[in-house]
N, C-alpha and C positions, 0 to 999 in steps of 0.2 A: 945244739946239745940239749937234750931233755933234762930238766931238773928232777932228779930222782929223789923220791921220798918213800920210805918203806910202808907207811900207812896208806899212801895213795896207790902204791903198787898192789897191795893186797886188796884194796877196795875195787880197783879196776879189774883184777883177775876174777874176783868172786862175782862181780856184777856182769860178767860176759856170758853167763849161762844162756840167757834168752837169745842173744845174737847167734851163738853157736848152734843152738837147737833148731833155728830157722834158716841156717846157712844154705841148705840144699833145696829149700822151697822155691818153686817156680814163681817168678815175679809176673804180675799181671800188668800189661801195658794198655789195658782196655780203658777207654775214656768213659768214666762212669756217668758223665753228663748225658750220654746217649741212651736211648731206650729202643729196644726192638722186641717185637712179639715173639714168643716162643712157640715153636711148632711141635706137634706130637710125632710119634713114630711113623705116622702116615703122611707127614708133611703138611698137616692142616693146623690152623691156628686162628684165634679170634681175640679181639679186644675192642674197647671203645675209647677213643681219644678225642681231644678237642684241639684243633689247630688254633694257635694264638697269633694275634695281630702284631705288627711292628710297633715298637714304642717310639719310633721316629717318623714324623710326618714326611710323606713323599718317598718312603722306602717300602719295597716289597717285604712281606713277612717271611720270605724264604730267600735263600741264595742257591745258585746253580754252580756246581763244581765239577771239574773234570780231573780224573786221576789216571795215571798209567801204571799197570801191573803187567809188564810184558817180559817174556823170557827170550833172550838172544843166545847166540852161540857162546858168549863169554859171561853168562850170568843173567841176573834180573835187572830190569830197568823199572824202578819203583819211584815215581816222582809226581808231584802236582803238575798239571798242565797249565802253561801260561795263558792259554785261551780263556781260562776262567776269569782272568782279569783283563781280557781284551788285548793281550800282547802276543807277538809272534812266538811260536813255540817250536823248537828244533825237532822234536819227535813228530809233531803234526806235519811239519814240512817234509820229513823223511817219508812218512806214510803217503802223503799226497804225491810225492815224486814216484813212489812205487806204483801207485795207481795210474798216474799219468803215463808211465812207461809200459804198463800192461796193455798190450794190443790185442791179444787173443783171449777168447773165453776161458781157455785152459789156465792162462796166467792169472786171470781175475778170480777163477775158482780157487786157485792155490792161495791167493791173497786172503780170500774169505776164510779159507781153512786155517790160515795162520792167525786169524782173529786179531789183527793189529788195529786196535781201537782202544780208546780210554773207557774207564768206568764213568758214567755220567749219573750224577745224583743231585737231588735237591735236599736242603737241610732247613728245617723249621723248628720253632718251639712248639711243643704240644703239652697239654695237660692230660695226664693219664686218668681217665674216668674209671675204667674197669679193665684190669689185667688179670684174667682168670688163673693164669699159670703162676703169677707172682703178685698176689693182692697187696703185698707190701709196697708196690709201686703206685697204688691208687692214691690220687691226690697230689702226686709229685709233678713238677714241671721239668720236662726233659727235652733234649734235642732228638730229632727223629729224621733219619735218612729215608728218602722214598724216591721212586722212579716216575717216569712219564705217565704210566698208567694212572697213578693216583693224582698226579697233577692235572691230567685231562678231566678227571672227575671233579676236581676243584673248579677248573675253568668252566666246565659244562654247567655246573650248579649256578654260576654267576650269569648265565645267559637265559634268554627266553626263546626256546626253539619251537615250542608248541603252544597253542592257545591254552590259557589257564596257567601257564608256568609263571612262577614268581622268582625273579632273580635273587639269589642269596649269596652274600659275601660270608662264606663259612667262617672267616676269621673274626667276624664282628663279636665284640664282648656280649652285646645284648641280643642282636638279631642274627647270630651265627647258628651253627648246628654241629652237633656231635657227629663224629665219623665212626661208623660201625665197620671195623676192619675185619674182613673175612678172607682168609688165605687158604687156598687149596693147591694141590700139586698136580700139574699137568706136564707130561713129558719131562719129568724130573725137575721142573722149574716152578717157582711159586707163581700163582695166578691170583689176581685181585679183582676179577670180574664181579664177584658177588658182594664186594664191599659197596657201601652206600652211606649217604648222609641221612641223618635222622631229621625230625621236624625242627623248625626254628625254635630255639629256646635260649634264654639268657644263661651265661656261665655262672651267675650268682648275683648277689646284691653288690653294692659298691664296695663293701669291705672285702668281699671275696675277690672282686676284680683287682683291688689294690694288692691283696695278698699274693695273687698269682703273678701280677705284673712285676712285683719285687723279686720274685723267684726266677724270672726269665733270664736266659743266657744271651749274650751278645753274639750276633752272627758275623760281625765285622772281621774277626780274625780269619775266617775262611776265605775272604776276598781281599785281605790286606797284602799289598805287594811285598811288604817286608817279610812275609811268611813264605815267599816263593824263592826258589833258587834263581840266580840270574841266568840269562840265555846262554852265555858262554860256558858256564859250569854244566848246565843240562846237556849242551851239545857235546862236551867232552865225555860225559857219562854215556850218552847215546852212542857215540862213535866207538867207545871201548866195548860196550855190551854187544853191539851189533857188528863189530869188526870193520868199521868204516874208516878208510884211509883219508888222509888230508886232501887227496885229489878228487874225492867223490863230489859230484855235483849235488846241489841241494836247491829246493824250491826257494824263490825269493821271499824275503821277509815282508810280510804285508799285514795290514790291520785286520781287525775282527769285524765280521758282519753279523749282526744279531740274527738268530734264527726266528722262525715265524712267531714264537711265543715271547720274543724279546724285542718287540716293536717299541717305539718311543714311549707310547702310553699303553698300558695294559688294561684289562677289564676292571681293575680296581682303581684306575685313574691316577696311577703313579708312574713316574719315569723310571725305567729299569735298564735301559741300554747302557752297557759298560762304556766308560770313557776311554778314549785312545788318542794318542797324538799323531798317529800315522794317517796318511791321506789315501793310500791305495786301498783296494777292496780285496779281501781274502775270500776266495770261493769256499762254499761249504765243504767241510772235510768229508771224506767218504762215509764216516760213521754218522753224519748228520743227514744223510739222504735216505737210506733204506736200511733201517736197523730195528731190531727187536730190543727196546730198551729194558724190558723186563728180564730178558736173558742176561743182560749185563748185571742185573741186581741179584742174581741167583745166590750169591754168597753174602748178601747184606742181611 
């Protein structure tokens, strides 16, 4: 029972004006930690950013994540993929089973048309150097989602493929390089071919480095098993969305095999292979073999 008091009642009612005036406003669920470049009406955009290193020794400065946004006959399946953390994933198993059972080119073409695959992204900390569309972002440390095209540019910069090339760890505080992001639109999808790294330059003096480091965001939450739904819950949702009965056969649960860029030690000399308790080997999923990753990033 609420303890009623006339003065409190009047104060509560008169003070509710602001809440009522904003009652119908659409709430934003956007994670403001993330930054993304704005594109103009022609689908083009540009910015200058600096990829930031890991604050923990032996860890990559980015994380790789898989997410599913798939429509079935009974709604949408929107979940994080357990392959991100090196565990068996029921949706991945179902897709693998569909591909294993597709014996004709017509069946395979139909599967490609259904586009049953996850969105694959990388997430890293960046310092926004120049955001022409939103200069208020300049100087801020944000999280940035990017695809394989940009990752390839990062890896290529760390190699010496031609005489005279100097390997550059673009994440380095002192000997790194700013990234000139140039986005064009080709076939309705963003294209990053014209993006490139600038000359080697320090991010600033020691005080600047400390200032930026203190503003960085942890990447651990994106690969923390506690932030993923358990296998059985995901399987139940998958079966409901795609109308799968309990008698449906599914691929065996197996462990994760790192892809080519997830070898035990990468170009930056750190171990990045996800840990797993399973002993069997999981074959690469269909989307890990022949796929246009930039196409998956069209809505990012």
